[in-house]
C-alpha positions in Angstrom: -45.5 10.4 27.1 -45.0 9.3 23.8 -47.4 9.7 20.8 -48.3 9.2 17.0 -45.8 11.7 15.4 -46.1 13.4 12.1 -43.3 15.1 10.1 -42.1 17.5 7.6 -41.7 16.0 4.3 -38.3 16.4 2.8 -38.3 17.5 -0.8 -36.0 16.4 -3.1 -35.7 17.8 -6.5 -34.4 15.6 -9.4 -34.3 15.9 -13.3 -36.6 13.3 -13.9 -39.1 14.4 -11.4 -42.7 16.3 -11.7 -45.8 17.4 -10.0 -47.1 13.6 -8.9 -46.6 14.1 -5.3 -47.8 17.6 -5.4 -51.4 17.0 -6.8 -51.9 12.9 -5.8 -50.3 13.8 -2.5 -52.0 17.2 -2.2 -48.9 18.6 -1.5 -48.5 22.6 -2.5 -45.6 23.5 -1.0 -43.6 20.5 -3.4 -41.1 22.1 -5.4 -41.7 22.3 -8.6 -39.5 19.0 -10.8 -40.4 17.1 -7.3 -38.9 13.6 -7.5 -39.1 12.5 -3.8 -40.6 13.2 -0.7 -38.5 11.9 2.2 -41.5 11.1 4.6 -39.3 9.6 7.5 -35.6 9.6 7.6 -32.7 10.2 10.3 -30.1 10.3 7.6 -27.5 13.0 8.1 -28.7 16.5 7.0 -32.2 14.5 6.0 -33.5 14.2 9.3 -37.2 14.3 9.9 -38.5 17.0 12.0 -42.0 16.6 14.0 -45.0 18.7 13.4 -47.7 17.6 15.8 -47.8 17.6 19.6 -45.4 18.9 22.4 -42.5 17.2 20.6 -43.0 19.5 17.4 -39.6 21.3 16.2 -38.0 18.1 16.8 -35.8 16.2 15.1 -36.6 12.3 15.0 -32.6 11.2 15.8 -33.1 13.9 18.6 -36.2 12.1 20.2 -34.5 8.4 19.6 -31.5 9.6 21.7 -34.3 10.4 24.9 -37.0 7.6 24.3 -35.0 4.8 22.7 -36.7 1.7 23.0 -40.3 3.2 23.9 -40.4 4.9 20.3 -38.7 1.9 18.4 -38.5 -1.2 20.6 -36.3 -2.8 22.6 -35.2 -5.1 20.2 -34.8 -2.9 17.7 -33.1 -0.7 20.3 -30.6 -3.1 20.8 -29.8 -4.1 16.9 -29.6 -0.5 15.9 -28.7 1.7 18.7 -29.3 5.6 17.5 -29.9 5.1 14.4 -33.5 4.8 12.8 -33.3 1.4 10.4 -36.1 2.6 7.7 -36.2 5.4 5.4 -39.8 5.9 4.1 -41.0 8.1 1.1 -42.9 9.2 -1.8 -41.1 8.7 -5.4 -42.5 10.5 -8.8 -40.9 9.2 -11.9 -41.6 11.7 -14.8 -39.1 10.1 -16.6 -37.1 7.3 -16.8 -34.7 7.2 -13.8 -31.3 5.5 -13.8 -30.4 1.3 -13.9 -29.6 1.0 -11.2 -28.2 -1.4 -7.9 -27.5 -1.2 -4.1 -25.1 -3.1 -2.5 -25.6 -5.6 0.5 -25.3 -5.1 3.7 -21.6 -6.7 3.7 -20.5 -4.6 0.8 -22.1 -1.4 2.1 -20.7 -1.9 5.4 -17.0 -2.7 4.0 -17.1 0.7 1.2 -19.4 2.9 3.1 -19.3 1.9 6.9 -23.0 2.0 6.1 -26.1 -0.1 5.7 -27.0 -2.4 2.5 -30.0 -1.3 0.3 -33.3 -3.7 0.4 -36.1 -1.9 -0.8 -39.7 -2.1 -2.1 -42.1 -0.7 -3.9 -45.8 0.4 -4.3 -46.9 1.9 -7.0 -49.8 3.8 -6.2 -50.4 6.0 -9.6 -49.4 4.8 -13.3 -49.5 5.8 -16.7 -51.2 3.3 -19.2 -47.9 2.6 -21.1 -45.6 2.9 -17.8 -42.6 0.4 -16.8 -40.4 -0.7 -14.6 -36.8 -2.7 -15.0 -36.5 -5.3 -12.7 -34.0 -7.9 -12.9 -32.7 -10.4 -16.0 -35.0 -12.2 -18.7 -32.7 -15.0 -18.9 -29.7 -16.5 -17.4 -26.8 -14.1 -17.6 -22.7 -14.5 -16.2 -21.2 -10.9 -14.5 -18.9 -11.5 -17.8 -21.3 -11.6 -20.2 -22.8 -8.7 -18.6 -20.2 -6.6 -18.4 -19.0 -7.1 -22.3 -23.1 -6.1 -23.3 -22.7 -3.0 -21.0 -19.3 -1.7 -22.5 -20.7 -2.6 -25.8 -24.2 -1.2 -25.0 -26.1 -4.0 -26.0 -27.4 -4.8 -22.1 -30.8 -3.5 -22.0 -32.1 -6.8 -24.4 -31.2 -8.5 -21.1 -33.4 -6.6 -18.6 -36.8 -7.6 -17.6 -39.3 -4.8 -18.3 -42.5 -5.1 -16.1 -45.5 -3.5 -18.1 -49.1 -2.7 -17.5 -48.2 -1.4 -14.2 -51.5 -0.4 -12.2 -52.3 1.0 -8.9 -51.3 -1.7 -6.0 -48.4 -3.6 -7.6 -45.8 -4.1 -5.6 -42.2 -5.3 -6.2 -39.9 -6.7 -3.3 -36.4 -5.6 -4.6 -33.6 -7.3 -2.6 -29.9 -5.2 -2.7 -27.8 -6.9 -5.2 -31.4 -6.4 -8.2 -31.1 -4.5 -10.8 -34.3 -2.1 -11.7 -35.5 1.1 -12.8 -38.7 2.9 -12.6 -40.2 4.0 -15.9 -41.7 7.5 -16.6 -44.9 8.3 -15.7 -45.3 5.8 -12.8 -45.5 7.4 -8.5 -44.7 5.1 -5.9 -44.7 4.3 -2.1 -40.9 3.3 -1.3 -39.9 1.5 2.1 -36.1 0.9 2.5 -33.3 0.6 4.6 -32.0 3.3 6.3 -29.6 4.1 3.2 -28.8 6.6 0.2 -25.6 3.8 -1.5 -27.0 3.9 -4.9 -24.8 2.4 -7.8 -25.8 4.1 -11.1 -24.9 1.6 -14.2 -26.4 3.7 -16.8 -28.4 6.8 -17.5 -29.4 7.3 -21.0 -26.7 9.7 -21.6 -28.3 12.5 -19.8 -27.3 15.6 -17.7 -27.9 16.5 -14.2 -29.5 19.1 -12.8 -25.9 21.1 -12.8 -25.5 20.5 -16.8 -22.8 17.7 -16.8 -23.3 14.4 -16.6 -24.2 12.1 -13.6 -21.4 10.0 -12.1 -21.5 6.0 -13.0 -20.3 3.4 -10.9 -19.6 0.5 -13.2 -17.4 -1.2 -10.8 -18.6 -1.1 -7.9 -22.4 -2.0 -9.4 -20.8 -5.1 -11.5 -19.3 -6.5 -8.1 -22.9 -6.2 -6.6 -25.4 -7.0 -8.6 -27.4 -10.3 -8.3 -26.8 -12.1 -11.6 -29.5 -15.1 -10.9 -32.7 -15.0 -13.1 -36.0 -15.6 -11.2 -39.5 -16.7 -12.9 -41.5 -13.6 -11.2 -40.2 -10.4 -10.0 -44.1 -8.5 -9.1 -45.1 -9.7 -5.2 -48.0 -11.2 -5.3 -50.1 -11.2 -2.1 -53.9 -10.7 -1.0 -56.0 -7.5 -0.7 -59.3 -9.0 1.9 -61.1 -6.3 3.3 -60.7 -5.5 7.2 -57.8 -7.7 7.7 -53.8 -6.9 7.3 -52.9 -8.3 3.7 -49.0 -9.1 4.1 -47.1 -7.9 0.9 -43.2 -8.2 2.1 -42.3 -9.6 5.7 -38.0 -10.1 5.1 -35.5 -9.1 7.8 -35.2 -5.9 6.9 -39.1 -4.5 7.3 -42.4 -6.1 6.7 -45.2 -4.1 5.2 -49.0 -5.3 5.0 -51.7 -3.5 2.9 -55.0 -2.1 4.7 -57.7 -1.9 2.8 -60.6 -0.7 5.5 -64.3 -0.3 5.9 -65.0 -0.5 9.6 -62.7 0.2 12.7 -59.8 -2.2 12.9 -58.4 -3.4 16.3 -53.8 -3.4 15.8 -52.0 -5.5 18.2 -48.5 -5.0 18.2 -47.6 -6.4 21.9 -45.7 -9.5 20.5 -44.0 -7.9 17.6 -42.0 -4.7 19.9 -41.5 -2.4 17.3 -42.4 0.8 16.0 -45.6 1.1 13.3 -45.1 3.6 10.1 -48.9 4.4 8.4 -49.0 6.0 4.9 -52.2 7.1 4.3 -53.0 6.2 0.1 -56.4 6.9 -0.1 -58.7 9.0 2.1 -58.5 9.8 6.0 -58.4 8.0 9.2 -58.0 7.8 12.6 -55.7 5.9 15.2 -57.8 5.9 18.1 -55.2 4.7 21.2 -55.4 4.7 25.2 -54.6 8.6 25.4 -55.9 9.9 22.4 -56.0 9.9 19.0 -54.9 11.1 15.8 -56.2 11.9 12.4 -53.8 11.1 8.9 -55.4 12.7 5.8 -54.2 10.6 2.3 -50.4 11.6 1.8 -49.2 11.8 5.6 -47.3 9.8 6.9 -47.3 8.8 10.5 -45.3 7.0 13.1 -47.1 5.2 16.2 -43.9 4.6 18.4 -43.6 1.0 20.1 -44.7 2.1 23.2 -48.3 2.2 21.8 -48.6 -1.3 20.5 -52.5 -1.5 20.6 -55.1 0.9 18.8 -58.0 1.2 16.4 -57.7 2.2 13.0 -61.4 3.9 11.7 -61.9 4.9 8.4 -63.2 8.5 8.6 -64.9 7.9 4.9 -66.2 5.3 3.5 -63.2 3.2 3.1 -59.2 3.5 3.4 -56.2 2.4 2.2 -53.1 2.3 3.6 -49.8 0.6 3.9 -48.5 -0.7 7.5 -44.8 -0.9 8.1 -43.1 -2.2 10.9 -39.9 -4.4 12.0 -41.3 -7.7 12.8 -39.0 -8.7 15.5 -41.3 -12.2 16.4 -38.8 -15.0 16.4 -38.9 -17.1 13.1 -41.5 -15.0 11.5 -39.9 -13.7 8.2 -39.5 -14.9 5.1 -37.7 -13.5 2.0 -40.2 -12.7 -0.3 
């Protein structure tokens, strides 16, 4: 019988990484210049390994082959088959990331035989002067942007989000140009894809000492050139109730701030649920047992356990709750 699953983090050394994942998330085994910790992944070469219970040592994609819809839900399995639909990670930007864009499903399928990459960021920690690049600050045409890019005059076209703080959230549809500035730790939830088109990388070299590859032509065709009035996602932060941050066709994310036991019932959703412990431990108590999660850990609750309690271990706990919303006509694009 399935049970809530924990996984061994997959660490990624990046030229822009540092020590926030090690320090803030209590990851003593994280390497130097750790830019990313992949919490749940089935991408080839980066398959998450279970660390708890009788399935310890097995890869997530291996148990998906055995448990199928018991693990992810019947509707999700019918759509994605033996591919887990999400990639969940923590990301530490000690230096500015490249200015980039991700393709949508149509482009990714045509070019890479893969899914596109719609994602979201939840800011866990940010320096006082930290910034995020997100979309355009004015209406721009493809031709105008390409010319500005060629002349190195495109930066003033980009929207800059300043005064970042813990709890800020950004939904990033495929096609939206973006970059995380230095001094930011985020939780990142995304489609199961690792396709990134770099437009500009601040003229720096990679870990191999060579300039990192740019993907200008592919990026230009993938960008959404529309201007939006607000790029930051607004959401409520009520206590002891789920607060929806994102409810999209690709994934849904709730913010939980719990000071007392909270019952969760996903019977109508036909989905797995992922919990990212942002602050302080909590326990998932279900019919056949219980599992405690500490700060910085990520837990996967199988679809076969749709009803359970979340119990804070201290005065309160702060959690991101991630799932696929399979209720008909119950999603909206944030």
